[in-house]
C-alpha angles and dihedrals in degrees: 000000000000122000088243093058093045090057094056098088091048092047092050092045090053091044092051092047091050092047093048092049092048091047092051098046097040089045090054091048090047089053089067093063093095093049130083087253108055110183102186132098132163099254090061089074093065090039088057090054089056102040094045100032101037106021093157092058117112087232088066101057107127094239091052095047095047097033095049093048091051094042096049093044091050090050091050092049093047094050093045093049096041100042106018129229106321131138090240094051091050089050089047091052092052092045092050089047092054092045095048095042089054095040094047093040091237096127116162107150098209089061089066087077094058096089088056089053090049092052091047096047103033092211127178125249091273085075086081091062097041131048094002107049099026094039096048090046091051090049093052094044092045092051092049092049091046092052091051092049096045100038100040113124117261112236115243118260116256 
């Protein structure tokens, strides 16, 4: 049997665990949509792919996930409120997001879409608290708890 074929069960086990964790946490966040504290936004879907599928990636460090989501959303809000809704100001907000994520070493690629969400939704500044800060924190905490639950060692049979 080739090495490739012998890795299939492990790969599928990891894939199923990542998918189940993402389903659970995003489902819980989606359940908040009808409350006064909705914690879901579109970029969290691609964040879930990273934090559940590639948890060892530098892009998935908690500070980077949370910090980049807050940073890019704040940039989007600032540009929208300072310059209005123009193609150039939206481009500026994405460019500034890229520059500051790289310069501050807070790179989490899904957060680069947050200025687009801001321009589409026109939220107030409370958007930074929820869904951005609280939702991204819940995503990171949920992924960490899921990994502990799924990867904990099984006690030996007695």
